[in-house]
N, C-alpha and C positions, 0 to 999 in steps of 0.2 A: 460588928453588931448585926444580928439577924432579927428581922422583924417579920411578922406574919399579918398581912393585911389582905383584904379581898379586892380584886380588881377585875372588872369585866370590860372587854374591848370588842367593838364591832365595827366592821366596815359600813360605809354609808351608801355604797352602790346597792341598788335593790333590783330584785327580779321584775321583769317587765309586767307579768301578770298582776303583781301587787301594785305596781306604780300607776297603771292606768285605771281610773275609776271615776270618782265624782268630780275631778278637777275640771273646771269649765274651760272651754276654748273661747278666747276673746281676742278679736283683732285689735291691735293697738294702733291708734291714729298716728301716722308718720308721713312726712312730706319729702324726705330726702335721704341721701346716703352719705357715707363717709368719703371724703376726698382722699386721694393717695397721700399718705403722711410723709413727712420728712423728719429726720432725726434732729432732736433738739440739741443745739450746740452747747447749751448750758449744762445739762446732765445727760450722760451717755445712756442712761437707762429709761429716759422718758421720751416719748414720741408724740408731739402735738398733732391733733387731728381736728380738722374743721368739719362740723356736722350741721346740716340744715335740718333742724327738728324743733318745732315750736313747743313740743311737750316734754322736752328734757329740762329738768329743773336743776338749778345750781345748789340751792340750800335744802337739806333734808329736814323733815319734820322733827321736832324735839325728841319724840319718843324713839326715834331711830338714830339718835346720835350717841357717840362714845368719844367725847372730846379728849384730845391729847393735850398735855400741858406744854408740849414742845411745838413751836411754830412749824408749819409745813416746810418752809425753806430750810430750817435747821435739820429736819428729818431727811430732806433730800441731800443735804451736804454730808450727813452721816452715812447714808447709803453709798454715796459717791466715794467717800473716804474708804469704806470697806472694800469697794471694788478696786480702787486705785492702789491701795497699799496693803497687800497681803502680808508684807513683812511685819505689820503690827501684830499679827497672830491674835486676832480678836476672838474671844471665847463667847461673849454675850454682852447684852446691855440690860440695865435694871433701873427702874424709876426709883429715885430716892425722894420720898414724899417730904422728908424733913428739910431738905435743901431745895426742892423744886428743880432738881437737875437729874440728868441721866448719869449712871455709872457705866463706864466703858471698861469691861474686864479684858485686859490685854496681857499677853505673855512677853511683849517687848518691854524694854526698860522704861522707867517712868519719864526720863528726859525725852526719849524719842517719841513716846506716845503723846506727851504734853505738847511738844513742838508741832506734831502733826495736827492735833486738835486746834492749835492756834492758827496754823497755816490754812485750815479750812473754815476759819471763823467760828469754831465750835466752843472755844473757851468762854466760860460764863454760862454755858448750857450743858456741857458734858465734862465730867471729871474722870480722871484715870483711876483704875483700881487694878491691882496685880492679879494675874491669872496663872495657873500652873501650865497651861498649854492652850493652843487655839482650838476653836470648834472643829476645824478640819482634822487636826491631830487627834482630838478626842474621838471623833467619829471613826477614824482609822483604827484606833484601839478597840472600839466597840465592834466594828465589822470583823476584826480578827477574833474577837472573843465569841461572838454569837453566830458568825458565819452568815450564809445567805438566808436561811430559813429560821434561824434562832434556836437550833438544836445544839446543845452543848455536848462536849465529849463524853460527859457522864450520862447522856441520853435525856437530860432534863430540857424542857422547852421554855424559851424566854417569851414573855408577853410584852413587857415594857422595860426600857432602860431610861432612867431619869437622872440627869447629871446635876451637880452643883453649879452655881452661877460661875464660879471661877475655874471650872473644869478640873478640879482636884479629885473628885470622887463621883461615884454613881450609885443609884439604887437599882438593883437587878430584881425585877418582878418575874418570878417563875410560875409555871403552871401549878395551880393549887392542888390538882389531883395527884401530884408527885410530892406533896409536902408532908403527908401524914407520917411516913416512916422517919423522915429527917427530923420532924418536930419531936417525935418520941425517942430520938436518939439512935434509931436503928437504921437510918438511911445514910446516904453519902452526899454531903454538900460538894459542889464543884470546887476544885482546887484553883483559887484565884490569887495565889500568893505571888505569881510572876506577872500579873496584869500591869503593875506599875502605877496604880491609883487605888484609893480606898473604895471598898465595895460593901454596901449593905444589901442583904437579901430579904425579899418579902415574897409572898405568894398570892396568886389570884387566878380566877378562871381564865381559860384561853378564849380567844376571839370567837364570836358567833358569826361566821360568814353568811352573808345573806345572798299639786304641781301647778307648777304654774305652766299650763299648757297654752302657749302663746301662738299668735299668728306671725309667721316669719316671712311673709311674702314681700314686705317692704324693708324692714329693719329687724335685726336680732340684737338681744341684749344679754348682759350678764345676769345670772340668777334665775334663768328660765329652765323649763323641763327639756331634757334631751334623752334620746334612747337609740339603741342600735338593733332592736328586734329581740334582744336577750336581756339586757340590763337597762336601767335608767339611772341617770345622774343629773347634775345641775351644771348649766353652762358657766364657765370660768371667765377669765379676763381676755379682752381683745388686746393682742400684742403684735409686735413686728419682729421678724428675724432680721437682725441688723445687717448681716452680711449680704442678704439678697433683697431686702426691703419688701419681703412677702408677708402677708397677714397670716397670723396663726392664732389659735386659742390655747391659752395656758390653763390647765385644770389638773385633776388628780390622776396619777399614773394608774392606780388600781381600777379605775373605771374601764380603761381599755385592756387591762391585763387580768381582770378578775374572772371568776367563774360563777355560773348560776348554781342554784341549790342542787341541781341534778348533775353538776360537775362539768357542764359544757363551758369551754373557754371563750371569753369575750373577744379574744384575738381573732377568732373565726368570723367575727362580725365587725370589721374595722370601720365601716361607714356609719356615721351617726346622723340623727335627724332632730330638727328643732320642732317638736310637737309629738303627739302620740301616733301620728300617721306617717308612713313612708311614702304614701301615694302622692302627697302634695309636692314632693320634690324640694322641701325646705332643708337642704343638706346643711349639716353643721360641721362638715369636713370629715377627714379620715384620721383615725388614731395613728400617730407616727412614732410612738415610743417615748422613752425617758429623755430628759434634757441633758444627760451627761455624756461625755466622750465615750465612744464604744458601746453606748446603750446601757451603761451601768445604772442601776436603779437605786441610787443612794437615797433620794428623797421621793416623796409621793407627789412627783411633779412630772407632767408629760405635755406634749403638744399635739394639737390637731391641725391639719393643713388641708388646703383645697379651695376650689372656687366658691364653695358654699359660705366662706368667711368674708366674701367681698362686701356684704351688707351687714356684717357684725360690727357694731359701733361701741365706743366707750361710754355706754350708759348702763346703769344697774337698776334692776327691779327692786323696789323697796316697798314693804307693806305686808299684806297677808299672803296666804298660800294659793290664791286663785288669781286669774288674770284680771278680774274685775275689781280687785282690792289693792292694786299696786299703782305706784307712780314710777316714772323713770327719772333717775338723777344722774348728773354728769360725774364722771370719774375725773378727779383733779390732780392725782399724783399718787405717790406711795409713801408709806410710813414703815419704819423698821419695827420689829416685834421686840418689846422690852418687858422683862419681868416687872410686875407692878402696874402695868398699863391696863386699859380697858378697851374692848373692841366689840364688834357686832358680827353676826352671821346672817346670810340671806340665802338659805336653801329653798329650792322650789317647793318642797313638800311641807316644810316647817314655817316658811315665811321668814320675816326679819326679826331676830331676837338680839337685843343689846345687853349691856351691863355684864359682860363676860370679863372676868379678871384673869390676866395672864399669870399663871403660877410658875411655869417652867418653860425653858427653851432648850433646843438641842436634844429633845427627847427621841428615843428610838422605839418603834412599835413593830411587833411581829403579828400580823393578822392571820397567818396560816392560810389554808385552802389553796396552796400552790403559789402564793404571793411571796415576794422577798420581804425581808425586814426593811423598814424605812427609817432613815436617820434624819436628824435636823428638824423634827416636828415641834410644834408649840402646843402646850397643854393649858386649857382655860377652865374656869369654874364660873357658872352663872350665879350671880350674887343673891338672887331672890328665889333660887331653886326652881326656875322656869326651865323646862327642857329646851335646850338651845339648838339642837340639831338631831337628825335621825336618818334612818334609811332613806335613800333617794336624794339626800342633800349633798352627797359627795361631789367634790369639784367646784361647789358653789363659792361665792365670794366671802372672804373674811376681810373686814375693813374697820377703819376708825375714822373719826371726823375731826376737822379743825375749822373753827368758825362755821360749823354747820355744813361743811363741804366734805365730800367723801374721798378717802385716800385708801388705796389697796394695801392689804397686809398679807394676803395669801389665799389658799384654796382649802376648803373643808376636806378632812381626811377620814376621821373615825371618831367613835365615842367610847368613853370609859364608864364602867359601872352603869350599864344601860338597863332599861326596863321598857314596858310597853305604854308608859304614860308619855304622851307626845303633845307638842304644840302643832297646830295645823292638822294634817291627816293623822287619824288614830291608827292603832294596831301595828306599829312599827317598832324597831329597836331605837330608842331615843335616850338622851341623857342631858343632864346639866353640865357634864364634863366632856369637853370636846377637844379633839386634836386637829390642828391644821398645818399645812405645809407653807412656810413663809414665802413671800413674793420674791425675796432675794435669790431663791433657788433658780429662778428664770433669768434674773439679771446676770448672774455669774456665768450662765451658759450662752450669753450673747443675744438675749431677747430683750426688747424694750417694751415698756407699758404704754399703750395708747391712752391719751387723756385729752380732755377738752379744755383748752386754755381759758 
């Protein structure tokens, strides 16, 4: 079946001249720094961190909550199962509102999957559902189909690839400027007969490549403004490289690999700073590339390293888009991204926006402008049509809450069907439909999330 819809996609890194403006500089009261963490023996992907900070709150205000129906410990067990047992060939998870349980789509046989769920204490919370293939197998097919930049053998350009929950098929969104002849019967659709899964084709415009300006002298937090002299983004999650016990920041790959509007590559400016000034020395570390072996950029996930991360602690800025309108809340763990769930974003230029419904997982997006196509993204829709993110929010936290406490879900990547109506700073590319890269991308590459017990 061939469908014709309109889709606009934009990156959320923004040019520096646009990012610096009316955002106020506010010193945040802090009294201590993070101690050297140790790996939590309970979950391999969580790193407990003791922080001396009177102003870090445990429970977030009601308006900034997106409560999950699954207890945090159950979510942690599910993430650990995914990391420990790749043989389950998991495709995705989906919230089943009728049963109050998660569906785990797995390409393993029912008995094997059910026994694994029982072994991790997930029976009663998670039910098995059959999948055609795993997410990794699906993404390998997609990478073979669309290549590095998303240009098909027919010359048509891919914008998005949206899979079914069971990984049996995909919707391939192509550049709308190439749709006219094909829609009138005079063009050529790509031959997808040998792809090995069902494919629907739709069309949409290609991507349009394009704060909280805090005091970083004592402590640095997730959700703040950062820049490298060319582009600006939002600080991601405080994490630890498990093999070396070194601090890193996990955020969006395209922030470090993108280009300015004039075509200058961000890779020429690898050193990033926490605030609009480079003179104050508030280093946010050095962009160190993607999280995958050999530098392969399968997901929009990358790490920043360096001494500037020593006072970057597991606290997240929650509230408006200026330093005077935020509180700092403790990060308590991580939650897997499941279709049917709700979550929040906290970008430095939009502020915190919740009530975002997870529509699809394992989405691939091709942003253009010299960037690779990214796999494994999550697509959300804000339920009251409030713009949830926009330019400058890239790399910022995506999270959900359980009992009012914050759990990491990923980092902001891009927007779909954008316009210039924005929450927070005006005059940017913003949307109610947002893409983020899930936190599991980092866990699978040997990085642990720092959290406050």
